[in-house]
C-alpha positions as CSV (number, residue, x, y, z in Angstrom):
1,M,77.1,87.6,63.2
2,K,80.2,85.9,61.4
3,K,81.0,89.3,60.4
4,A,81.4,90.8,64.2
5,V,83.3,87.8,65.5
6,L,85.9,87.8,62.9
7,A,86.3,92.0,62.7
8,C,87.6,91.1,66.7
9,F,89.6,88.7,65.6
10,L,91.9,90.6,63.0
11,V,91.9,93.1,65.3
12,L,93.2,91.1,67.6
13,V,95.7,90.2,65.5
14,L,97.1,93.7,64.0
15,V,97.5,94.4,67.5
16,L,99.3,91.4,68.5
17,G,101.7,91.5,65.4
18,G,102.3,95.9,66.2
19,V,103.0,95.1,69.8
20,A,104.2,91.4,70.8
21,F,106.3,90.6,68.6
22,G,106.7,93.1,65.2
23,Q,104.9,90.6,63.0
24,Q,101.6,89.4,62.4
25,V,100.2,86.5,65.3
26,Q,97.6,84.5,64.2
27,I,95.5,83.2,67.6
28,P,93.2,80.7,66.7
29,R,89.5,81.0,67.5
30,E,89.7,77.4,68.4
31,E,92.3,78.0,71.8
32,A,91.5,81.3,72.7
33,L,88.8,80.9,75.7
34,Y,87.2,85.3,75.3
35,V,85.8,85.7,78.9
36,A,84.2,88.9,79.8
37,G,82.9,90.9,83.3
38,F,86.0,90.6,85.6
39,Q,87.6,93.9,83.7
40,W,86.3,97.2,83.5
41,G,88.9,99.9,82.7
42,P,92.6,99.7,80.9
43,P,95.1,97.9,82.8
44,T,97.6,99.3,84.5
45,T,99.4,97.4,86.7
46,D,100.0,93.6,87.3
47,N,100.7,94.6,91.1
48,P,99.1,92.9,93.3
49,F,98.9,94.8,96.4
50,T,98.5,98.0,95.1
51,G,94.9,97.8,97.3
52,S,93.0,98.0,93.9
53,P,94.6,96.0,91.6
54,M,93.8,97.1,88.1
55,T,93.8,93.8,86.7
56,F,92.0,91.3,86.7
57,V,94.9,89.0,86.5
58,S,96.6,90.9,89.9
59,N,93.0,90.3,92.0
60,P,94.2,87.0,93.2
61,R,91.5,86.9,95.9
62,Q,89.1,86.0,93.5
63,H,90.8,84.3,90.0
64,I,94.5,82.6,89.7
65,W,94.9,83.0,86.2
66,I,99.1,83.6,87.5
67,Y,99.2,83.9,91.6
68,E,97.9,81.1,93.3
69,P,96.9,80.1,96.9
70,L,97.1,77.1,99.3
71,F,94.1,76.3,98.8
72,T,90.1,77.3,97.1
73,Y,87.1,76.6,98.6
74,D,84.0,75.5,96.6
75,G,80.9,77.3,98.2
76,L,78.2,77.3,96.0
77,L,78.7,73.3,95.6
78,T,80.3,71.3,98.0
79,G,81.8,73.5,100.8
80,D,85.4,71.3,100.2
81,F,88.4,73.1,100.6
82,V,90.1,71.8,97.4
83,P,94.1,72.2,97.3
84,I,96.4,74.5,95.1
85,L,99.6,75.0,96.5
86,G,99.1,73.0,99.9
87,E,98.4,70.1,99.5
88,S,96.3,69.0,103.2
89,F,95.5,70.9,106.3
90,Q,95.1,69.8,110.0
91,W,94.9,71.0,113.0
92,R,97.4,69.5,115.7
93,D,96.0,70.9,118.7
94,D,93.0,74.5,119.3
95,L,95.7,76.8,118.4
96,T,98.1,75.0,115.5
97,L,96.9,74.6,112.1
98,E,100.0,72.8,110.1
99,V,99.6,73.3,106.3
100,K,101.9,70.7,104.0
101,L,102.7,72.3,101.0
102,N,103.0,70.3,97.3
103,P,105.9,69.0,96.7
104,N,106.0,69.6,92.7
105,A,104.6,73.5,93.0
106,Y,106.9,76.0,90.9
107,F,107.3,79.2,89.7
108,H,107.6,80.2,86.3
109,D,110.8,81.4,86.3
110,G,111.6,77.5,87.8
111,E,111.9,78.4,91.3
112,K,109.9,75.9,93.4
113,V,107.3,77.1,95.9
114,T,109.1,76.8,99.3
115,A,107.9,77.1,103.0
116,D,109.1,80.3,102.9
117,D,107.4,81.7,99.7
118,V,104.3,81.4,102.1
119,V,106.0,82.4,105.6
120,Y,106.6,85.8,103.3
121,S,104.3,85.9,101.4
122,Y,101.5,85.5,104.9
123,K,103.6,88.4,106.4
124,L,103.3,91.2,104.1
125,G,99.8,90.7,105.4
126,Q,101.1,91.1,109.1
127,K,103.6,94.0,107.6
128,Y,101.2,96.1,105.3
129,P,97.9,97.1,104.8
130,I,97.3,94.3,102.0
131,G,93.9,92.4,100.9
132,Y,94.5,89.5,103.0
133,S,96.3,91.6,106.2
134,S,92.9,90.9,108.6
135,V,93.7,87.0,109.0
136,W,96.3,88.7,111.3
137,D,93.2,89.7,113.9
138,W,93.5,86.0,114.6
139,L,96.6,84.7,113.7
140,E,100.0,85.2,115.9
141,D,102.8,83.8,114.3
142,V,102.8,81.7,110.5
143,Y,106.7,80.4,110.6
144,K,108.4,77.1,108.8
145,E,109.0,73.8,109.7
146,D,110.2,72.5,107.6
147,D,111.2,72.8,103.1
148,Q,107.2,71.6,102.8
149,T,105.5,72.7,106.3
150,V,103.6,75.8,107.6
151,I,102.6,76.2,110.6
152,F,99.6,79.0,111.5
153,K,99.7,79.6,115.7
154,M,96.2,81.7,116.3
155,K,96.1,83.7,119.3
156,A,95.6,82.4,122.5
157,D,93.5,85.6,122.8
158,N,91.4,86.1,120.1
159,P,91.4,82.4,118.5
160,N,89.0,82.2,115.0
161,K,89.7,78.8,113.7
162,L,86.9,80.0,110.8
163,M,88.5,82.6,109.9
164,V,92.2,81.2,109.9
165,E,90.7,78.7,107.7
166,D,89.7,81.4,105.2
167,G,92.5,83.2,105.1
168,L,94.1,79.8,103.5
169,G,92.2,80.8,100.2
170,A,93.2,84.4,100.8
171,A,96.6,84.9,100.6
172,Y,98.2,84.8,97.7
173,I,101.9,83.4,97.7
174,V,104.7,85.4,95.4
175,P,107.9,85.1,95.6
176,E,110.5,85.9,98.5
177,H,113.2,85.7,95.7
178,I,111.7,88.7,93.7
179,W,109.2,90.4,95.8
180,A,111.6,91.7,98.5
181,K,114.4,92.9,96.2
182,V,111.5,94.9,95.3
183,E,111.2,95.7,99.3
184,E,114.5,96.6,99.8
185,D,114.4,98.7,96.6
186,A,111.0,101.1,98.8
187,G,112.7,100.8,101.4
188,N,110.0,98.3,102.8
189,D,107.6,101.6,102.3
190,I,104.2,100.4,101.0
191,A,103.5,103.4,99.4
192,E,106.5,103.2,96.8
193,I,105.9,98.5,96.4
194,R,102.3,99.4,95.3
195,K,104.6,102.0,92.8
196,F,106.0,98.9,91.4
197,D,104.2,98.2,87.7
198,N,105.3,94.7,88.0
199,K,105.2,94.1,84.7
200,D,105.4,90.6,83.1
201,P,104.2,89.2,86.3
202,I,105.7,85.7,87.8
203,G,103.7,83.3,89.4
204,S,102.9,79.5,89.7
205,G,99.2,79.8,88.3
206,P,98.6,78.3,84.8
207,Y,98.7,80.9,82.8
208,R,101.2,84.5,82.4
209,V,100.3,88.0,81.0
210,Y,101.3,87.8,77.2
211,Y,99.6,91.2,75.8
212,E,98.0,94.3,77.8
213,S,96.3,97.0,76.2
214,P,93.7,99.5,76.9
215,E,91.4,97.0,74.6
216,T,92.2,94.1,75.4
217,I,94.1,91.4,78.0
218,I,95.6,87.7,77.1
219,L,96.9,85.6,79.0
220,E,98.9,82.7,77.4
221,R,98.9,78.8,79.1
222,V,102.1,77.7,80.8
223,D,102.8,74.4,79.1
224,D,105.1,74.2,81.8
225,Y,103.1,74.0,84.4
226,W,103.3,72.2,87.3
227,G,99.8,71.7,88.6
228,V,99.2,69.0,85.7
229,V,99.7,66.7,88.7
230,L,97.1,68.2,89.8
231,Y,94.4,67.2,86.4
232,D,96.0,63.5,85.8
233,G,98.6,65.1,84.0
234,E,97.0,67.5,81.2
235,L,97.1,71.2,81.1
236,P,94.0,73.5,80.5
237,R,92.1,73.5,76.9
238,P,93.1,76.8,76.1
239,K,95.8,78.2,75.2
240,Y,94.4,81.4,75.8
241,V,92.5,83.6,78.2
242,V,91.1,86.6,76.4
243,H,89.9,89.8,78.3
244,P,88.1,92.4,75.7
245,I,87.6,94.9,77.8
246,F,84.0,96.9,77.2
247,K,83.0,100.6,78.2
248,S,79.0,98.8,79.0
249,N,77.9,96.2,80.1
250,D,75.2,96.9,76.9
251,E,78.3,96.2,74.6
252,G,80.0,93.2,76.7
253,N,76.5,91.1,76.4
254,L,76.0,91.5,72.6
255,A,79.1,90.5,72.0
256,F,78.5,88.0,73.8
257,E,75.7,87.3,72.1
258,N,77.0,87.3,69.2
259,G,80.0,84.8,69.9
260,E,82.6,87.4,70.8
261,V,82.4,86.0,74.4
262,D,82.1,82.9,75.1
263,L,82.2,82.8,78.9
264,S,81.2,86.2,81.1
265,Q,79.9,87.2,84.1
266,Q,77.8,90.4,83.3
267,F,74.5,91.2,84.7
268,M,72.3,90.6,81.6
269,P,68.5,90.7,82.2
270,R,66.3,88.9,80.7
271,I,68.8,86.0,79.6
272,W,66.4,83.4,79.1
273,E,65.4,85.3,75.8
274,C,69.0,84.3,74.0
275,W,67.7,80.8,73.9
276,E,63.9,80.7,74.1
277,N,63.4,83.5,71.4
278,K,67.1,83.7,69.1
279,G,67.8,79.7,69.6
280,L,71.6,80.6,70.5
281,P,74.0,78.0,72.2
282,I,73.8,79.6,75.6
283,G,73.2,79.2,79.4
284,T,73.1,79.2,82.6
285,W,73.8,77.3,85.5
286,Y,70.2,76.6,86.3
287,K,68.0,76.4,83.0
288,E,65.1,78.1,84.5
289,V,64.6,80.6,87.5
290,P,66.4,81.6,89.0
291,Y,69.1,80.8,86.4
292,H,72.5,81.5,88.3
293,I,72.9,80.2,92.1
294,P,72.1,82.0,94.8
295,A,75.4,83.2,97.0
296,T,75.1,86.5,98.2
297,M,72.5,88.5,100.2
298,P,71.9,92.4,99.5
299,S,70.1,93.4,102.6
300,L,68.5,96.7,104.0
301,W,70.6,97.8,106.5
302,F,68.4,100.4,109.7
303,N,70.3,102.9,111.9
304,V,69.1,101.0,114.8
305,N,70.0,104.2,117.2
306,K,68.3,107.1,115.2
307,P,64.3,107.4,116.5
308,P,61.7,106.2,115.7
309,L,64.0,103.3,113.5
310,D,65.7,101.8,117.1
311,N,61.7,100.7,117.1
312,P,62.1,96.9,116.4
313,E,58.1,96.8,115.3
314,L,58.8,99.6,112.7
315,R,60.9,97.7,111.2
316,R,59.7,94.7,111.4
317,A,56.5,96.5,109.6
318,I,59.0,97.9,106.7
319,A,60.1,94.3,106.4
320,Y,56.7,93.0,105.8
321,C,55.6,95.7,103.4
322,I,58.6,95.3,100.9
323,D,57.2,93.1,97.5
324,Y,60.4,91.0,97.5
325,A,59.0,89.2,94.4
326,K,59.2,92.4,92.5
327,I,62.3,92.9,93.0
328,S,63.1,89.8,92.0
329,E,61.4,90.4,88.5
330,L,62.5,94.0,88.0
331,A,65.4,94.2,89.6
332,M,66.9,90.7,89.4
333,S,65.4,89.6,85.7
334,N,64.1,86.8,88.4
335,Y,67.3,86.0,88.9
336,S,66.5,85.4,92.4
337,P,64.4,82.8,94.3
338,K,62.3,83.6,97.4
339,V,64.1,85.8,100.1
340,E,63.9,84.2,103.6
341,A,64.1,86.0,106.9
342,S,67.5,84.7,107.7
343,L,70.6,86.1,108.2
344,I,72.1,81.8,106.6
345,V,71.8,81.9,103.0
346,P,69.8,78.6,102.3
347,Y,71.7,77.6,99.0
348,G,75.2,76.2,99.1
349,A,77.4,75.2,101.9
350,Q,75.1,77.5,104.4
351,A,72.4,75.0,104.1
352,K,73.1,72.9,107.0
353,Y,71.8,75.2,109.3
354,F,69.1,77.1,107.9
355,N,66.1,76.4,110.0
356,K,63.2,77.2,107.6
357,E,61.0,75.8,110.7
358,L,61.7,78.4,112.4
359,V,62.6,81.2,109.9
360,K,58.4,80.3,109.0
361,Q,57.3,80.8,112.3
362,E,59.6,83.7,113.3
363,G,59.9,85.7,109.5
364,W,58.2,88.3,107.7
365,E,56.8,88.3,104.1
366,Y,55.7,90.6,102.2
367,N,52.0,91.0,103.5
368,P,50.5,95.0,103.7
369,E,48.3,93.9,105.4
370,K,49.9,92.8,108.3
371,A,51.9,95.8,108.2
372,V,49.6,98.1,108.9
373,E,48.7,95.9,111.7
374,I,52.0,96.7,113.1
375,L,51.8,99.9,113.1
376,E,48.5,100.6,114.1
377,G,48.3,98.2,116.6
378,E,51.3,97.5,117.8
379,L,52.5,101.1,117.7
380,G,49.4,103.0,117.9
381,A,50.3,105.0,115.1
382,K,47.6,107.3,112.9
383,K,47.5,108.0,109.4
384,G,47.7,111.5,108.9
385,S,46.2,114.3,106.7
386,D,48.5,113.2,103.8
387,G,49.0,109.8,104.1
388,I,51.5,109.2,106.7
389,Y,51.7,107.8,109.6
390,V,52.3,109.6,112.9
391,L,53.1,107.9,115.8
392,P,51.5,108.9,119.5
393,D,54.2,110.8,119.9
394,G,53.3,113.1,117.2
395,T,56.6,111.5,115.2
396,R,56.1,111.0,111.4
397,L,57.2,108.0,109.8
398,G,58.9,109.8,107.0
399,P,61.0,111.2,105.1
400,F,63.5,108.3,105.7
401,K,66.2,108.1,102.9
402,V,67.5,105.0,101.8
403,E,71.1,104.7,99.5
404,C,73.0,102.8,98.0
405,P,75.7,104.0,95.1
406,Y,74.8,105.7,91.6
407,G,74.4,103.4,88.2
408,W,73.7,99.8,90.7
409,T,70.9,99.4,88.4
410,D,69.4,96.1,90.0
411,W,70.6,97.7,93.1
412,N,68.6,100.8,92.7
413,A,65.8,99.6,91.2
414,A,65.2,97.3,94.6
415,L,65.4,100.6,96.3
416,E,63.0,102.1,94.9
417,I,60.7,99.4,94.9
418,V,61.1,98.4,98.7
419,A,60.4,102.8,98.2
420,Q,57.0,102.0,96.7
421,S,55.9,99.3,98.8
422,A,56.4,101.8,101.9
423,K,54.6,103.9,100.6
424,A,51.7,102.3,100.1
425,I,51.2,101.6,103.5
426,G,51.4,104.5,104.6
427,I,55.9,105.0,105.3
428,D,57.5,107.7,103.8
429,I,61.1,106.7,102.1
430,E,63.0,108.1,99.7
431,T,65.8,107.3,97.8
432,S,69.0,108.6,97.0
433,F,71.8,107.5,94.8
434,P,74.4,109.3,95.9
435,D,78.2,108.5,94.3
436,A,80.2,105.0,95.2
437,P,82.8,107.3,97.2
438,V,79.9,109.4,98.9
439,A,77.7,106.3,99.3
440,Y,80.4,104.1,101.0
441,D,81.5,107.1,103.3
442,N,78.0,107.6,104.5
443,R,77.4,104.1,105.1
444,E,80.5,103.3,106.9
445,T,80.5,106.5,109.4
446,G,76.8,106.1,110.1
447,N,75.2,108.3,108.2
448,F,72.4,107.3,106.8
449,D,68.7,105.8,107.9
450,M,69.0,103.0,105.7
451,T,71.5,101.9,103.5
452,M,72.1,98.8,100.7
453,W,74.8,97.0,101.3
454,T,76.2,93.1,101.3
455,P,77.5,91.1,104.2
456,S,79.9,89.2,102.6
457,E,81.0,86.3,99.8
458,P,80.6,82.5,100.1
459,S,83.8,81.6,102.4
460,P,84.6,78.7,104.9
461,A,83.4,80.9,107.4
462,Q,79.8,80.9,106.8
463,P,77.1,81.9,108.0
464,W,79.6,82.9,111.2
465,L,81.0,86.0,109.0
466,N,77.3,87.2,108.4
467,F,76.4,87.1,111.5
468,Q,79.5,88.6,112.7
469,I,79.4,91.5,109.8
470,V,75.9,92.4,110.5
471,L,75.5,92.2,114.4
472,H,78.4,91.6,116.2
473,S,79.7,95.2,118.3
474,K,82.8,94.5,119.4
475,G,85.3,96.5,118.5
476,V,82.8,99.0,115.6
477,P,83.7,102.6,116.7
478,E,81.0,105.1,118.0
479,Y,78.8,107.0,114.9
480,G,80.8,109.6,112.8
481,K,84.0,107.0,112.8
482,I,85.0,104.8,109.7
483,A,83.9,101.1,110.5
484,Y,83.6,97.8,108.4
485,R,81.3,95.9,109.3
486,N,77.5,97.0,111.6
487,F,77.4,99.6,109.8
488,G,74.0,100.4,112.1
489,R,75.8,100.1,115.2
490,Y,73.4,97.0,116.7
491,K,74.2,96.4,120.0
492,N,72.9,93.1,122.0
493,E,75.1,91.2,124.6
494,R,74.0,87.8,123.8
495,V,74.6,88.1,120.2
496,D,78.1,89.6,120.6
497,E,78.6,86.0,123.4
498,L,77.1,84.0,120.9
499,I,79.7,85.0,117.7
500,D,82.7,84.5,120.0
501,L,81.9,81.3,120.8
502,I,80.9,79.5,118.0
503,P,84.5,79.7,116.0
504,T,85.3,77.4,119.4
505,V,83.1,75.0,118.5
506,T,83.1,71.9,116.1
507,D,80.3,69.8,117.0
508,E,77.2,70.2,113.9
509,A,74.7,69.8,116.3
510,E,75.7,72.4,118.6
511,L,76.7,74.4,116.3
512,K,73.2,74.1,115.1
513,K,71.7,75.3,117.7
514,L,74.1,78.4,118.6
515,Y,73.3,79.9,114.6
516,D,69.3,78.6,115.5
517,E,69.5,81.2,118.7
518,L,71.6,83.9,117.1
519,D,69.0,83.9,114.2
520,S,66.3,83.8,116.2
521,I,67.0,86.7,118.3
522,Y,68.4,88.6,114.3
523,R,64.5,88.7,113.2
524,K,63.8,89.6,116.7
525,D,65.6,92.9,116.3
526,V,65.5,93.3,112.2
527,P,68.6,95.5,111.9
528,V,68.2,94.2,107.9
529,I,66.5,92.7,106.0
530,P,68.1,90.7,103.1
531,L,65.9,92.2,99.8
532,M,67.8,89.2,97.5
533,Y,69.3,86.2,96.6
534,R,72.2,87.3,94.3
535,P,74.8,85.2,92.5
536,W,79.0,85.6,93.7
537,V,79.6,85.9,89.8
538,F,77.3,85.5,86.9
539,Y,77.6,82.7,85.0
540,E,76.5,82.6,81.5
541,Y,78.2,80.5,79.1
542,N,78.2,80.4,75.3
543,E,78.8,77.2,72.8
544,T,80.0,78.5,69.8
545,Y,83.6,78.4,70.0
546,W,83.6,75.6,73.6
547,K,81.0,73.4,75.3
548,G,81.1,71.3,78.0
549,F,80.4,74.0,80.4
550,P,79.3,73.1,84.1
551,N,75.3,73.8,85.1
552,D,73.0,72.2,87.7
553,D,72.8,68.9,84.7
554,N,77.2,68.9,84.6
555,P,77.9,70.0,88.3
556,Y,81.9,68.8,88.1
557,A,83.1,72.7,89.1
558,P,80.5,75.7,90.6
559,G,79.7,78.2,88.2
560,M,82.8,80.7,89.0
561,P,84.5,81.7,85.5
562,G,88.5,81.3,86.4
563,V,87.6,82.1,90.4
564,G,88.4,80.1,93.0
565,A,87.5,76.7,92.0
566,G,85.6,77.2,88.6
567,I,89.2,77.1,87.6
568,K,88.5,73.6,87.4
569,I,86.6,74.3,83.9
570,L,89.4,75.2,82.1
571,W,90.4,71.1,81.8
572,H,86.9,70.3,81.2
573,I,85.7,72.1,78.2
574,E,87.0,71.4,74.4
575,P,86.6,73.2,71.1
576,A,82.9,72.8,70.0
577,K,83.9,72.7,66.4
């Protein structure tokens, strides 16, 4: 193990010596935090407005190494907003949100972060199709009241407090004095703006780009980082953050086991063997199943208007026939707890809206006998000579095609289990794993029988956002045209009413009633079936060189390495030697 670590270190020294300074530069291992799982492929640009930023440092929706939002959100543990550039926010009235800025904040070049920068950054999303433009579906205006106060004004005819609060963490604040010039030089053409490579990006975060190559990205701590005021005057412990760029999970996981990576968010099967069988100083959030914090809900989506899948009882029979425990064990290495019949994830900030009793009364679980009872007793189906059920009108139950992108190994395995489970009771489902662009196009145009996708990630707008993405029919185009939600084109007038109503309600007791009603309608109609609870990010740490990572026994920060509220980890870890 020591030889592998040393070799990695020497290559790094030689590369840095030849490119960064023209002389040998040594980075002590105890000053560098090695991370993995955020960058796949060589970096091509540090421009955060490219649509698909090609470095993990220019994807600020998740990573706040360089660019910072007003607030981050701890959706895994507390459901709290964490102040960053924003000091506080409050609703002045039903349409007006006031944000107070932290007066200490400044960019890496010494320029203060002011309300002008915040307004400018948000209005970029109004002018151009970029990562947080959707917040303008609900906003009428964002304007400066004074240098430390920004006002967000919602549209009177389409207010949504949940999504506007979500937007407080979605937009990354960039310096107007730099990007206004980029806009001008580009002729206010977003295609030209995206060509700007943004070398040595200037943000307000705790790190700057130190070195980039096809093999490695290195960040260096900003030693005059303004944000020390948020952390009792302390800087992040690692002086450097190093991201080796691996070609595969296998390569990255081997480096992680060898101590060449300290903090990883790659999928690593059977990770418990690292400490149980190999005695390595490796940990995850939990010491036992499910090891990681459940946060997202990859699900089976039906084309609910395509006979015979338009029959909710057939969809319910499929829900009963799926072996969810096998999906958890074989597809997810036991990283998913028991999945429930609900669009509300029963963990983290959403848990307060999860009604366990209603789920038990109205939901489903793996029960092949119940699936057969529905097929024969309620649908009147009979098995053909090939063992596949046929409805009274002669419709054979299959072949139905279920798909997701090729190479998504845990999802591919999950759908193989869905197909096997269905065929075991007499429903013919076949898997299809096209390349990702084809799978995306099929999903968005409605060209599928069944497909697999995740409703949404943790957000201040949850669990409303799950229901909105899965069930809301307003604004969803017809089949053949591109839709970014409600891919199965489900429609229910009462559901639309409830989804429109919830963002206007603040009383918690009333909200729970509304979510109960929504979830009950969902269970009655079964337009999607949750297959697993997946971590938002996998969280794995190796304490060979750094110790003090958070976990269930010491939950001082969520297990999100460098992501959102997880940035706090960098202030708590310390050298292990």
